[in-house]
C-alpha positions in Angstrom: 36.9 -50.7 -43.5 39.5 -53.5 -43.4 42.2 -51.6 -41.6 40.5 -52.2 -38.3 42.7 -53.6 -35.5 41.8 -55.2 -32.2 42.8 -53.4 -29.0 44.7 -56.0 -26.9 42.4 -58.8 -25.6 39.3 -56.6 -25.7 36.6 -57.1 -28.3 37.1 -53.5 -29.6 38.1 -53.1 -33.3 39.5 -49.6 -34.1 41.0 -47.7 -36.9 44.7 -47.6 -35.8 44.6 -43.8 -36.2 42.2 -42.4 -33.6 41.4 -38.9 -32.4 42.5 -37.4 -29.1 39.9 -34.7 -28.2 41.5 -32.6 -25.5 41.3 -29.6 -27.9 37.6 -30.2 -28.3 36.1 -28.3 -25.4 39.4 -28.5 -23.3 39.2 -24.9 -22.2 41.4 -25.6 -19.2 44.1 -26.8 -21.5 44.0 -24.4 -24.5 43.0 -20.8 -24.6 40.4 -19.5 -27.0 39.0 -22.8 -28.3 36.2 -22.6 -30.7 33.6 -25.2 -29.7 31.9 -25.5 -33.2 35.4 -26.0 -34.8 36.0 -28.7 -32.2 32.7 -30.5 -33.0 33.7 -30.3 -36.7 37.0 -32.0 -35.9 35.1 -34.9 -34.4 32.6 -35.1 -37.3 35.5 -35.1 -39.8 37.1 -38.0 -38.0 33.9 -40.0 -38.0 33.1 -39.2 -41.6 36.6 -40.5 -42.6 36.3 -43.8 -40.9 38.2 -42.8 -37.7 36.1 -44.6 -35.2 38.2 -44.4 -32.1 37.6 -41.2 -30.0 39.5 -40.5 -26.8 38.2 -37.9 -24.3 38.3 -37.5 -20.5 36.3 -35.8 -17.6 39.2 -33.4 -17.0 39.2 -31.9 -20.5 37.2 -28.8 -20.0 36.5 -30.1 -17.3 33.4 -32.0 -18.5 33.1 -29.9 -21.7 34.9 -32.2 -24.0 32.7 -35.1 -23.1 29.6 -33.0 -23.6 30.7 -31.8 -27.1 31.8 -35.3 -28.1 28.4 -36.6 -26.9 26.6 -34.0 -28.9 28.4 -35.1 -32.1 28.0 -38.8 -31.4 24.3 -38.4 -31.2 24.3 -37.6 -34.9 25.9 -40.9 -35.8 25.2 -44.6 -35.3 26.5 -45.4 -31.8 27.7 -48.9 -32.6 30.0 -47.6 -35.2 32.0 -45.6 -32.6 34.6 -46.8 -30.2 34.5 -44.2 -27.4 37.2 -44.0 -24.7 36.9 -41.7 -21.7 38.8 -41.4 -18.3 38.1 -40.4 -14.7 40.0 -40.0 -11.4 40.1 -36.3 -10.8 38.0 -35.2 -7.8 37.4 -31.5 -7.1 37.5 -30.7 -3.4 36.9 -27.0 -3.4 39.9 -25.4 -5.2 41.9 -28.6 -4.8 42.0 -31.4 -7.3 42.9 -34.9 -6.0 43.1 -38.3 -7.6 40.5 -40.8 -6.4 40.4 -44.5 -7.5 38.0 -45.7 -4.9 35.3 -48.1 -6.3 32.5 -45.7 -5.2 34.1 -42.7 -6.9 34.9 -44.6 -10.2 31.4 -46.0 -10.4 29.9 -42.5 -9.9 32.4 -41.1 -12.5 31.2 -43.6 -15.1 27.5 -42.7 -14.4 28.3 -39.0 -14.8 30.3 -39.5 -18.0 27.4 -41.6 -19.5 25.1 -38.6 -18.9 27.5 -36.1 -20.5 28.2 -38.4 -23.4 24.5 -39.1 -24.0 25.1 -42.8 -24.2 24.3 -45.9 -22.2 27.7 -47.5 -22.5 31.3 -46.5 -22.8 33.6 -48.7 -24.9 36.8 -48.1 -23.0 36.9 -46.5 -19.5 40.3 -45.6 -18.1 41.4 -44.8 -14.6 43.1 -41.5 -15.6 45.7 -41.4 -12.9 46.6 -43.6 -9.9 45.8 -42.4 -6.4 48.0 -43.2 -3.4 45.6 -45.3 -1.3 43.3 -47.6 -3.4 44.7 -51.1 -4.1 44.7 -51.1 -7.9 43.1 -54.5 -8.3 40.1 -53.2 -6.2 39.8 -50.1 -8.4 39.8 -52.3 -11.5 37.4 -54.7 -9.8 34.8 -51.9 -9.6 35.2 -51.4 -13.4 34.8 -55.1 -13.9 31.4 -54.9 -12.2 30.4 -52.1 -14.5 31.6 -54.2 -17.4 29.5 -57.1 -16.3 26.5 -54.7 -16.1 27.2 -53.6 -19.7 28.0 -49.9 -18.8 31.5 -50.2 -20.1 33.0 -52.7 -22.6 36.6 -52.7 -21.6 38.9 -51.5 -18.9 41.9 -49.2 -19.1 44.4 -47.5 -16.8 46.5 -44.5 -17.6 49.8 -43.1 -16.2 50.3 -46.2 -14.1 53.8 -47.5 -13.4 54.6 -51.0 -14.4 54.2 -52.2 -10.8 50.8 -50.5 -10.5 49.8 -52.0 -13.8 50.7 -55.5 -12.5 48.7 -55.0 -9.4 45.7 -53.6 -11.5 46.0 -56.6 -13.8 46.2 -59.2 -11.0 43.0 -60.9 -12.2 43.8 -60.2 -15.9 41.0 -57.6 -16.4 43.1 -54.7 -17.8 42.7 -54.4 -21.6 44.5 -51.1 -22.3 47.1 -48.8 -20.8 47.6 -45.2 -22.0 50.9 -43.5 -21.1 53.5 -41.1 -22.4 55.7 -42.5 -25.1 57.5 -41.0 -28.0 60.8 -41.2 -29.8 62.4 -38.8 -27.3 60.8 -40.5 -24.2 61.3 -44.3 -24.5 61.5 -45.5 -20.9 58.5 -47.8 -21.3 60.4 -49.9 -23.8 62.4 -51.4 -20.9 59.7 -53.0 -18.8 56.2 -51.7 -19.7 56.0 -52.8 -23.4 57.4 -56.3 -22.7 54.8 -56.7 -19.9 51.9 -55.4 -22.1 53.0 -57.6 -25.0 53.1 -60.7 -22.8 49.7 -60.0 -21.3 47.8 -58.9 -24.4 47.3 -55.4 -23.1 47.2 -52.7 -25.7 49.5 -49.7 -25.1 48.2 -46.4 -26.4 50.9 -43.6 -26.4 50.1 -40.0 -25.6 52.2 -37.0 -26.5 53.3 -39.0 -29.7 54.8 -35.9 -31.2 56.6 -34.6 -28.1 54.7 -31.3 -28.0 55.2 -30.9 -31.7 58.9 -31.5 -31.8 58.4 -34.7 -33.8 56.1 -33.1 -36.3 59.1 -31.6 -38.2 57.6 -28.1 -38.2 60.1 -26.2 -36.0 63.6 -24.9 -36.8 66.4 -23.6 -34.5 64.9 -20.1 -34.6 61.5 -21.2 -33.3 60.7 -19.7 -29.9 58.0 -20.8 -27.4 56.0 -19.0 -24.7 53.9 -21.9 -23.5 54.7 -25.2 -21.6 57.4 -25.9 -24.1 59.5 -23.0 -22.8 60.1 -25.1 -19.7 60.5 -28.5 -21.5 64.1 -29.8 -21.5 63.7 -31.1 -25.0 63.3 -27.5 -26.2 66.4 -26.0 -24.4 69.4 -24.5 -26.2 71.8 -27.1 -27.7 69.5 -29.9 -26.7 66.8 -28.4 -28.9 69.2 -28.2 -31.9 70.3 -31.8 -31.5 66.7 -32.9 -31.3 65.9 -31.0 -34.5 68.8 -32.7 -36.3 67.4 -36.1 -35.3 63.9 -35.2 -36.6 65.5 -33.9 -39.9 67.0 -37.4 -40.4 63.4 -38.7 -40.9 62.7 -36.3 -43.8 64.4 -38.4 -46.5 62.3 -41.5 -45.5 59.1 -39.4 -45.5 59.9 -37.8 -48.9 60.6 -41.2 -50.4 57.2 -42.4 -49.4 55.4 -39.2 -50.4 54.3 -38.4 -46.8 55.4 -36.0 -44.0 57.5 -36.6 -41.0 54.5 -37.1 -38.6 53.3 -40.0 -40.7 56.6 -41.8 -40.4 56.7 -41.2 -36.6 53.1 -42.6 -36.1 53.8 -45.5 -38.4 56.9 -46.3 -36.3 54.9 -46.5 -33.1 52.3 -48.8 -34.8 55.2 -51.2 -35.5 56.2 -51.4 -31.8 55.0 -54.4 -29.6 51.5 -54.0 -28.2 50.8 -50.6 -29.8 47.6 -51.2 -31.8 46.5 -47.6 -32.1 47.6 -44.0 -31.7 45.4 -41.0 -30.9 46.9 -37.7 -32.1 44.9 -34.7 -31.2 43.7 -32.1 -33.7 42.4 -28.6 -33.6 41.6 -28.4 -37.3 39.7 -30.7 -39.6 42.6 -30.7 -42.1 44.9 -32.2 -39.4 42.5 -35.1 -38.9 42.4 -36.0 -42.6 46.2 -35.6 -42.8 46.8 -38.0 -39.9 45.1 -40.7 -41.8 47.8 -40.7 -44.4 49.8 -42.7 -41.8 47.8 -45.8 -42.9 49.4 -45.7 -46.3 52.9 -45.9 -44.9 54.7 -49.2 -44.9 58.0 -49.1 -43.1 60.6 -51.9 -43.9 62.4 -53.6 -41.0 65.5 -51.8 -42.1 63.7 -48.4 -41.8 62.2 -49.3 -38.5 65.7 -50.1 -37.0 67.2 -47.0 -38.7 64.7 -44.8 -36.9 65.3 -46.7 -33.7 69.0 -45.9 -34.0 68.5 -42.2 -34.8 66.6 -41.8 -31.5 68.5 -44.4 -29.4 
């Protein structure tokens, strides 16, 4: 497939549309998940040339990695770019973040077992802890990279200062953090830094909990996390819906839907090489791939920028 793109300065080549798998076995995140349906979502992605899979220890916990590993064993391993993450440590009932070299090394070993593989293409420190110097944490992953257990190094949810510390020796290939048209703070300092340092920025929550998917109207009500989210409150919600509606003419002109325009806009931002929308149904996976057909003009890119400025 010739639409592959390189993630930052790593040697990983991915389809720019990947798959976030927190709804595959993420029983602690979503109620009533069907595991067979989740595995079918992963198979559908791989069957359609989506080679970039993103999972994490905490999805499940553990279960997403196990299910993704089961599906991967049905395919050629070298055709898959697999990302996973670790940092959550269970201490009785309490969950803490741990970036210590010993904990990260053990986390990678445990993930390898669950994923039924002998290497992980991209391993992220999922959240920063308070104590570990970030260059030491990354140094532990560099040792695993030298051993061939991981192929590239990522961090997630780091501030720009933490990222600079983590990247002191130039070892960080990818950062994954929250970014969408409603939450654009990273444009100020993070994206300029990642662009200057050939670090790939992978956005999560690209649709702002569905708001940017263009499927809600002012009468939609929510009884989940969105009920507390400021973006979904009263007048603010209506204003946000109006902004999203302004994308519809651009989508219609290109014969796609609003989400394809949104994802395409991200892929046109500095240092964003790939996006990883989640999916609960196989049809969503196939649908996300339509993004690759979208070509936004400079004029359209700046128009979208202004709508959400």
